KEPA-535427 format. One record per atom (N, C-alpha, C, O): x, y, z. Coordinates in steps of 0.2 Angstrom, whole numbers, plus 2048, in hexadecimal, padded with zeros to 3 digits. Each point is the difference from the previous one (the first is absolute). Last residue first. Example, Ala and Ser with C-alpha at 12.3 -4.5 7.8 and 13.67 -1.06 7.14 Angstrom:
BEGIN
8407F5823;804806801;7FC805803;803806801;7FF7DE7FF;7FC806800;804806800;8057FF803;
***
This chain:
BEGIN
6FDE2C272;8047FF807;8007F9802;8037FE805;7F380E7E7;8077FC7FF;8037FD806;8057FC801;7E78127FC;8007FA7FF;8037FC7FE;7FE7FA7FF;80781C808;7FE7FD806;7FE7F87FD;8027FB803;8058157ED;8057FE804;7FD7FB806;8047FB801;7EC8107F0;8057FB7FC;8057FC804;8007FA800;7F3818809;7FD7F9800;8047F97FB;8017FA801;80781E800;8007FE806;7FD7F9801;8037FB803;7FD8117EA;8067FC800;8017FE807;8047FB802;7EA8117F8;7FF7F97FC;8077FD801;8007FA800;7FB81C80B;7FE7FA803;7FF7F97FB;7FF7FA803;80B81A7F8;8047FC804;7FB7FB804;8027FB804;7F48117EA;8067FB7FD;8047FE807;8037FB800;7EA810804;7FE7FB7FD;8067FB7FD;8017FA800;7FE818817;8048027F8;7FE7F77FD;8027FB803;7FA808813;7FA8037FE;8018017F8;7FC8017FB;8157F5815;7FB7FB7FB;7FA8047FD;7FC7FE7FD;81180E812;8057FE7F9;7FC7FB7FD;7FF8017FA;7FB80581C;7FE8057FB;8047FF7FA;7FE8047FB;8017EC815;7FB8007FD;7FD8077FB;7FC8017FC;81A7F980F;7FE7FB7FC;7FB8027FC;7FF8017FA;80680C819;8038027F9;7FF7FB7FB;8008027FA;7F77FA81C;7FD8057FB;8048037FB;7FD8027FB;80B7EA812;7F97FF7FB;7FE8087FD;8008027FA;8147FA816;8018017F9;7FA8007FD;8008027FA;8007F581B;802808801;8018027F8;7FD8057FF;8017E5804;7F9802802;802808800;7FC8047FD;8177EE7FF;7FB8017FC;7F9803800;7FD8037FB;8137FB816;8028057FB;7FC8007FA;7FF8057FE;7FC7EA812;7FF808804;8028057FA;7FC8047FE;80A7E47FE;7F78027FF;7FE808802;7FD8047FC;81A7F3807;7FF8027F9;7F8801800;7FE8057FE;8147FC814;7F97FE801;7FD8037F8;7FD8067FF;81C7F2807;7FC805801;7F97FF7FF;7FE7FB7FD;81F7FD809;7F97FE7FC;7FB805802;801804805;81A7FF7FD;7FB7FF803;7FA7FE7FB;8008037FB;81C80380B;7FC7FD7FB;7F97FF802;8017FB803;818812802;7FC7FD804;7FA8007FA;8008057FD;81A7FC7FE;7F9804800;7FC7FA804;8017FA800;8188027FC;7FD802808;7F98037FE;7FE802806;8127F37EA;802809803;7FC801805;801806803;7F97E77F3;8087FE802;802807804;803800806;7E98017EE;7FE7FC807;8077FE804;801800806;7FE8097E3;7FE806804;7FF7FD809;800803805;8087EE7E8;805805802;7FD805805;804803804;7EE7EE7F4;8067FB803;804805803;802801806;7EE8077E9;7FC7FD808;8057FE805;800802806;8088037E3;800807804;7FC7FD807;801803805;8017EB7EC;807802802;7FF806805;802800805;7EA7F87F0;8027FB806;808802802;8027FF806;7F780D7E8;7FB802806;8027FA805;803803805;8097FB7E6;802804805;7FB803805;803802806;7F67EA7EB;807801803;802805805;8027FF806;7EA8047EE;8017FA806;8067FF803;801802806;7FF80D7E7;7FC803803;8007FB808;802802805;8067F77E7;807805802;7FC802807;803800805;7EE7F57ED;8077F9803;805806804;8037FF805;7EC80C7EF;7FD7FC806;8057FB802;7FF7FE806;80780F7E7;800804806;7FD7FD805;803801806;7FE7F27E7;806802802;800804805;8047FF805;7E97FD7F1;8027FA803;806802803;800800806;7FA8117ED;7F9801805;8047F8805;801801806;8078047E5;804802805;7FC801805;804800805;7F37FA7E5;8037FA806;804803804;8027FC804;7F48147F0;7F97FC804;8057FC803;8007FF806;80D80E7ED;7FC803807;7FC7FC802;800800806;8087FA7E6;8057FF804;7FC802806;7FF7FC804;7F48097EC;8007F7800;806801806;7FF7FD806;7FF8177F0;7FA7FF804;8007FA803;7FD7FF806;8148077ED;803803807;7F97FD804;8017FE806;8007FB7E4;8037FB805;802805805;8047FD804;7ED80D7EB;7FF7FA803;8047FC805;7FD7FC804;80B8177F2;7FC801803;7FC7FC803;7FE801806;8137FA7EB;804802807;7FA803804;801800806;7F87FA7E4;8027FC803;803801807;7FE7FD805;7FA8157EF;7FA7FB7FF;8027FA806;7FD7FF806;8138177FC;7FE7FB7FA;7FB7FC802;8007FF806;802817808;8047F97FE;7FD7FE7FA;7FA8027FE;7FC81180C;8068027FC;8057F97FD;8048007FC;7E9801814;7FD8017F7;8068027FC;8008007F9;8037FD81E;7FE7F97FD;7FF8017FB;8017FB7FC;80581880E;8067FC800;7FD7FB7FC;8037FE7FC;7EC811809;8068027FC;8057FA7FD;8007FD7FB;7F1801819;7FD7FE7F9;8058017FA;8017FD7FB;8097FF81E;7FD8057FC;7FD7FD7F9;8037FC7FD;7FE7F4818;8048017FA;7FE8077FE;7F98007FF;8047F1819;7FE8047FB;8058037FC;806801802;7F47EE815;8058017FA;7FB8037FA;7FB7FE7FD;8007FF81E;7FE8007F8;8068027FD;803805802;7F67F1819;8018057FC;8007FF7F9;7FF7FA7FF;7F07FF816;8067FF7FC;8038047FD;7FD8067FF;7F67F6819;7FD8067FA;8087FE7FC;805802803;7EF7F4811;8057FC7FD;8018037F9;8007FD7FB;7F880B820;7FF8017F8;8077FC7FD;806801802;7F47FE815;7FB8047FF;7FF8027F9;7FC8037FE;8127F0814;7FF7FC7F9;7F88057FD;7FB7FE7FD;81380181A;7F98017FE;7FE8007F9;7FA8027FF;81B7F8813;7FD7FE7FA;7F98007FE;7FC7FB800;81A81480D;7F97FD801;7FC7FD7FB;7FE8047FB;81C80480E;7FC7FD7FB;7FA7FE802;7FF7FC804;815814808;7FA7FD801;7FD7FE7FA;7FE8057FD;816808806;8027FB803;7F97FB802;8007FC804;80D8197ED;7F87FF802;8027F8801;8027FC7FC;81080F7FC;7FD804806;7F87FF801;7FC804802;8117EC7F1;806804805;7FE807806;802802805;7F17F27E7;8007FC807;806804804;8017FF807;7FC8067E3;7FB806806;7FF7FC805;7FD802804;8107F97E6;8037FF808;7FC805805;802804805;7FC7F57E2;7FF807802;803802807;801806803;7FA7E37F7;8058047FA;802807801;8058017FF;7EB7F3810;8057FE7FF;8068047FE;804803803;7E58017FB;804801805;807800802;803804803;7F37F47E9;801806800;802803807;805805800;7F47E57FD;8048017FD;802805800;805800803;7E87FD809;8067FE803;8078007FB;806801803;7E48107F8;8027F9800;8067FD803;8058047FF;7EE813808;8027FC7FA;8017FA801;7FE7FD806;7FC81B809;7FD7FA7FF;8027FD7F9;7FE8047FB;80A80E81B;7FE7FF7FA;7FC7FA7FF;7FE7FD805;80B814811;8017FA7FD;7FE8007F8;8018057FE;80180D811;8007FD806;8017F87FA;8027FB803;80681F7F5;7F97FB801;8037FB806;805801803;8098107FD;7FB8047FC;7F97FC7FE;7FA802800;81C7FA80C;7FA7FE804;7FB8057FC;7FB803802;81B7F87F7;7FF805803;7FA801803;7FF805803;8077E67F4;806803802;7FF806805;801801806;7EF7F97E9;8007FA807;806802805;7FF801806;8018097E5;7FA803803;7FE7FD807;7FD802805;8147F97EC;802805803;7F9802805;800803805;7FE7EB7EC;8057FF806;802805803;8027FF806;7EE8037E8;7FE7FE808;8047FE804;7FE800805;80480A7E3;801804804;7FD7FD808;800803805;8007F27E6;806802802;801804804;805801803;7E67F87F5;8037FC802;806802804;8017FE806;7ED8147F6;8037FD7FB;8057FA804;802802806;7E7809807;8098027FE;8027FA7FA;7FE7FA800;7EA80E811;8037FE7F9;8078027FF;802806800;7ED7F4817;8078067FC;8027FE7FA;8037FB800;7E7800813;8047FF7FB;8058057FD;800806800;7F47F1819;8028077FC;8047FE7F9;8067FF801;7E77F080D;808803800;8018067FC;7FB8027FD;7F27EE807;801806805;807803801;803804805;7F17EE7EA;8017FC805;802804807;8007FD805;7F880C7E7;7F97FD803;8047FA805;7FD7FD804;8128127EF;7FB803806;7FA7FD803;7FD803805;8147F27EB;801802806;7FD804804;801800806;7F77FC7E6;7FF7FA804;804801806;7FD7FF805;8028137EB;7FB7FD803;7FE7FB804;7FB800804;81A8037F0;7FE806804;7FA7FE805;8007FF806;8057F37E8;804800805;7FF805807;7FF7FE805;7F58057E6;7FE7FA803;8047FE806;7FD7FF806;8098127EB;7FB801805;7FD7FB803;7FE800806;81D8047F4;7F97FC7FE;7FA802802;800800807;81C8017FD;7FB8087FB;7FA7FD7FE;7FE8027FB;80D7ED818;8028037FA;7FC8077FD;7FA801802;80C7FB817;7FD7FC7FB;8008037F9;8008067FF;8097FA81E;8028037F8;7FA7FC7FE;7FD7FD803;7FE80A815;8037FC7FD;8008007F7;7FC8027FC;801806820;8028047F9;8027FB7FC;8067FD801;7E9801816;8077FE7FC;8018037FA;7FB7FF7FC;7F0801812;804806803;8067FF7FB;8038057FF;7F07E5804;7FD805800;806806803;8047FF804;7FE7E97F6;8038037FA;7FD808803;8028057FD;7F67E880F;807800801;8048057FB;806802800;7E27F87FE;801805806;806800802;800804805;7FA7EC7EA;8018077FE;801805806;8048057FF;8067E3804;7FA8037FE;8008067FF;805803801;80F7F1804;7FC7FC800;7F88007FD;7FC7FC7FE;82080F804;7F98027FD;7FB7F9800;8027FD7FB;81780B815;7FD7FB7FB;7F78047FF;7FD804804;81680E800;7FC7FA805;7FD7FC7FA;7FE8027FB;8138117FF;7FD803807;7FE7F8805;8027FE806;8078097E2;8057FF805;7FE800807;8047FF805;7F17F57E3;802806804;804801804;8037FB802;7ED7F77EA;806800803;801807802;7FF8057FD;7EC7EC7F5;805804804;8057FF804;8007FB803;7F77FB7E5;7FF7FE808;804807802;8058027FE;7F27F17E8;802805805;800800807;7FB7FC802;80A7EF7EB;7FC804805;804807804;805801803;8017F87E2;8007FD808;7FB802804;7FB8037FD;80B8017EB;802804806;7FF7FF805;801804804;8007F37E2;7FF7FF807;803805804;8058037FF;7F48017E6;8067FC803;7FE800808;7FC804801;7FA7FE7E3;7FE802808;8067FD804;8037FA7FF;7FE8107E6;8007F9805;7FF804808;801805803;7FE8087E8;8047FA7FD;7FE7FB805;7FE7FA7FE;7F581E7FA;8017FC804;8037F87FF;7FD7FC7FD;80581F7F8;7FD7F87FF;8027FC806;806801801;7F581C7F9;8047FA804;7FE7FA7FD;7FA8007FE;7FB8167FE;8088017FC;8047FB803;8068007FF;7E2801807;803807801;8098007FF;804802803;7EA7EC7F7;7FD8077FF;803806802;7FE8067FF;8087E3805;8028027FA;7FD8067FE;8018037FB;7FD7EF818;806804801;7FF8047F9;801806801;7F17E7807;7FC809802;8078047FF;7FF806801;8037E17FD;7FF8037F9;7FC809801;7FE8047FC;80B7EE818;8058027FA;7FC8047FA;8018067FE;7F27F0811;802805804;8078047FA;8018067FE;7F37E57FE;7FA8057FF;803806803;7FC8057FF;8117E9804;7FE8037F8;7FE804800;8028067FE;8007F1816;8068047FE;7FF8017F9;8038057FD;7EB7ED80C;800807803;8068057FD;7FF8067FF;7FF7E37F9;7FC8047FD;7FF808804;8008057FC;80D7E6809;7FA7FD7FF;7FA8067FE;7FA7FF801;81D80380B;8027FB7F8;7F87FF7FE;8017FC7FC;800813817;8048027FA;8027FB7FA;8028027FA;7F27F681A;7FB8057FD;8058047FB;7FD8037FB;80E7EC811;7FB7FE7FC;7FC8057FC;7FF8007FA;812807815;8027FD7FA;7FC7FD7FB;8008007FA;7F980881C;8028067FA;8027FD7FA;7FD8027FB;8007EE816;7F88037FE;8038067FB;7FE8007FA;8137F6810;7FE7FC7FC;7F98047FE;8008017FA;80A809816;8048027FB;7FF7FA7FB;8038007FB;7EA807816;8077FE800;8028007FB;7FD8027FB;7ED807808;8027FD807;8077FD801;8027FE805;7F18177ED;8037FB7FF;8017FC808;800803806;7F58137FA;7FD7FC7F9;8047F97FF;7FC7FC7FD;808814816;7FE7F9800;7FC7FF7FB;7FC7FC800;80A81D7FD;8027FB807;7FB7FB7FF;7FB8017FE;80D80B7EB;7FB801806;8007FB807;8007FA7FF;80D8087EA;801804806;7FB800805;801803806;7FB7F57E5;8067FC800;802802808;8037FC803;7EC8107F1;7FD7F8802;8067FE802;7FF7FD805;8058177F1;7FF802807;7FD7F7804;8017FE805;8058077E2;8087FE807;7FC802806;8037FE806;7F08097E8;8007F9800;8047FC805;7FF7FA802;80281F7F9;7FC7FE804;7FF7F7802;7FF7FE805;8148157F1;7FD7F97FE;7FB7FD805;8037FC803;808819802;7FF8007F8;7FD7FA7FD;7FC8017FA;8067FF81D;7FE8077FF;7FF8007F8;7FA8007FD;8117EE80E;7F9800802;7FC8067FD;7FA7FF7FF;81E7F9801;7FD8007FA;7F8801801;7FD8007FB;8147FD815;8038057FD;7FC8017FA;8018057FD;7FB7E880F;7FD805805;8028067FD;7FC805801;80D7E67F5;7F9802800;7FD806803;7FB8027FD;8207FC800;7FC7FD804;7F88037FE;7FE806800;8177F87EE;7FD804806;7FB7FB803;7FD7FB7FE;8188057EE;7FC7FC805;7FF805804;804804802;8028027E4;801800808;7FB7FB802;7FB7FE7FD;81080A7E9;7FD7FC804;800802808;806802802;80480C7EC;7FB7FA7FC;7FC7FB804;7FA7FF7FF;80E81E804;8027F9801;7FC7FD7FD;7FA8027FE;7FF8117FD;808803801;8047F9802;8067FF7FF;7E38027FA;8037FE7FB;809802802;8058007FD;7E380480C;8038077FA;8067FD7FD;8038047FC;7F47ED816;7F98047FC;8028047FA;7FD7FF7FA;8137F9817;7FE7FC7FB;7FB8017FB;7FF7FE7FA;808813817;8047FD7FB;7FE7FB7FB;8018017FA;7F1802817;7FF8067FD;8048007FA;7FE8027FA;8057ED816;7F88007FE;8018057F9;8007FE7FA;811804818;8027FB7FA;7F97FF7FC;8028007FA;7FE80E818;8038037FA;8017FB7FA;8008017FA;7F67F681A;7FB8077FD;8058027FB;7FD8007FA;80F7F1813;7FB7FD7FB;7FC8047FE;7FD7FD7FA;81980E80D;7FD7FD803;7FA7FD7FC;7FF8027FA;81D8037FF;7F9804803;7FB7FA803;8027FA800;8137FF7F3;7FD8067FE;7F9802801;7FB8017FD;8137F080F;8058047FD;7FE8057FC;803805800;7F47E980F;7FD805800;8048057FB;7FE806800;8057E2803;803805806;7FD8067FF;801803806;8047F27E2;7FE7FD808;800805804;8028067FF;8007F87E7;801806804;7FC7FE807;7FB802801;80D7F07E6;7FC801806;803806805;806801801;7F97F67E2;804803807;7FB802805;7FB8037FF;8057EC7EB;7FC803806;805801804;8047FD803;7F97FC7E1;8037FE807;7FB804806;7FA8017FF;8067F77E4;7FF803806;8027FF806;8017FA802;80A7FD7EA;7FC8077FD;7FD802806;801806801;80B7E8803;804804801;7FD8067FD;802806801;7F77E57F9;8068007FE;805806804;8068017FF;7E27F8805;8018037F9;8088027FF;8018067FE;7F87EB815;7FC7FF7F9;8018037FA;8007FD7FB;80C80881A;8027F97FD;7FC7FE7FB;8037FE7FB;7F8816810;8088007FD;8017F97FD;8037FF7FA;7E9803813;7FF8037FB;8068007FC;7FF7FD7FA;8017FA81A;7FC7FB7FA;8018047FA;8017FD7FB;80880E818;8057FA7FC;7FD7FD7FB;8027FF7FA;7EF811812;8068027FB;8057FB7FE;8038017FA;7ED7F8814;7FD8037F9;8068037FE;8037FC7FC;8047FE817;7FE7FB7FD;7FD8007FA;8017FC7FB;800817814;8087FD7FD;7FE7FA7FB;8028017FB;7ED806812;8008047FA;8078007FD;8018017FA;7FA7F3819;7FC7FD7FB;8008057F9;7FE7FE7FB;80E806819;8037FA7FE;7FC7FF7F9;8037FF7FB;7F5813812;8068027FE;8037F97FB;8018017FA;7EC7FB816;7FF8047F8;8068017FC;8017FD7FB;8047F981A;7FD7FB7FB;7FD8057FB;8027FE7FA;81380C811;7F87FE804;7FE7FC7F9;8028017FB;816808807;7FE7F9800;7F87FE803;7FE7FB802;80D81C7FC;8017FD7FB;7FD7F97FF;7FD7FE7FA;7F4813813;8077FF7FF;8027FB7FC;7FC7FC7FD;7ED814802;8037FA804;8088017FD;8028047FC;7EE80A7FA;803803805;8037FB804;804803804;7FB7FE7E1;7FD7FC806;803804806;806801800;7FA8007E1;801802807;7FC7FC806;7FB7FD7FF;8108017E5;7FA7FF805;802802807;806800801;7FF8047E3;802802806;7FA7FD804;7FA8017FE;8117F77E8;7FA802805;802801807;8047FD803;8088017E5;801801806;7FB803804;800806802;8037EF7E2;7FE803806;8017FF807;8007FB802;80F8067E6;7FC7FD804;7FC803806;802805802;8028047E4;8067FD806;7FA7FC805;7FA7FF7FF;80180F7EC;7FF7F97FE;8057FB807;8027FA7FF;7F981F7FC;8067FD7FE;8007F9800;8057FD7FF;7E680E805;8048027FB;8067FE7FE;8017FF7FA;7F57FB819;7FD7FD7FB;8038027F9;8017FC7FC;80680F817;8037F9803;7FD7FC7F8;8047FC7FD;7F481A808;8078007FC;8037F9800;8047FF7FC;7E1808804;8057FE803;8088007FD;8027FE7FA;7EC8167FF;8007F7802;8057FF804;804804803;7F58147FB;8067FC7FC;8007FA7FE;8047FE7FB;7EA80E810;8038037FB;8067FD7FD;8007FF7FA;7F67F781A;7FA8017FA;8038037FA;7FE7FE7FA;811800818;8007FA7FC;7F98027FC;8007FE7FA;809812816;8028007FA;7FF7FA7FB;8018007FA;7F980081E;7FC8067FC;8038007F9;7FC8017FC;80E7F0812;7F97FD7FF;7FD8077FC;7FC7FF7FB;81A80480B;7FF7FB7FA;7F97FE800;7FD7FF7FA;80980F817;8008047FA;8017FB7FB;7FF8037FA;7FE7F3819;7FB8057FF;8008057FB;7FB8047FE;8197EF809;7FA7FC7FF;7F98037FD;7FD7FF7FB;81680D80E;8027FD7F9;7F97FC7FE;7FD8017FB;80280781A;8018077F9;8007FC7FC;7FB8007FD;8077F1814;7F98027FE;8008077FD;7FA8027FD;81B7F5808;7FC7FB7FD;7FB8037FD;7FF8007FA;80E80D813;8038007F8;7FB7FB7FD;7FE8007FA;7FE80281E;7FD8047FC;8018007FA;7FC8027FC;80C7EE812;7FA7FF7FD;7FD8077FD;7FC8007FC;81D7F6800;7FC802806;7F98007FE;7FE8007FA;8157EF7FB;7FC807800;7FC802804;7FD7FC803;81C7F87FF;7F97FF7FF;7FC8067FF;802806801;
***
């Protein structure tokens, strides 16, 4: 198996050479093998959805376009994957919208606390125009937005105590994604936000570098964080979704018919991902309960009130406020 360092070296070298030499694949008339990355494990719904895209592309093109996946963070963190896709070192990547906030500001509207009321509300907003508006914003910086996938309700989990109100987080070290919104939100809740990559959370819990983290229950289970954090609190502070991206260079290098097929197949994959998500989320919930994790409800209104200053600040941006209003109109 190609290791990460060799892949990145070869990929970035090829990306830099491409403008001078042209695509060797197209020149030879051979097949396109697109590289896709994901930090999640091989049976995670987003990984399975991209696998479905690859299988569909291979079938419809007679094997001319296929996808090779690197799951489980084999090629590095999401922040690295975003840059690699922008410069053509990889072709596709699935990343959490919070990792995109700084480079692509419209994604901030999807990550604001308590902007979505439920999974159904989030899906409705993505299907009825908000998702398309966010995806269209990627083309300015070398990427094309293919699809928006679910990421469930993000909630707190920790190794110390149940979290029922913001006061219960005071003084706790909580892992957050490398996202300004999440860092500032945790400070408003009274916690000590600790930005870490997903792959570093388990060791952080075991060594007590952090007290807890926040994520959806599917990731809580698949990452096995429940073995070290025995309290799950249903705060539902964010439903920020995932985004599937393709390098603009890659898309433009495809034949027009293959390009349209990829765009259409990616759109269809949203329904595939949602079916897988619903089933796997229910399984994860049952599994962590069976493992003895203590689950509790939380005072959602108290958390929403604590987050209001952050929401008000981001809504001063007219573009963010427009998307926020469109989302809330669909609640």
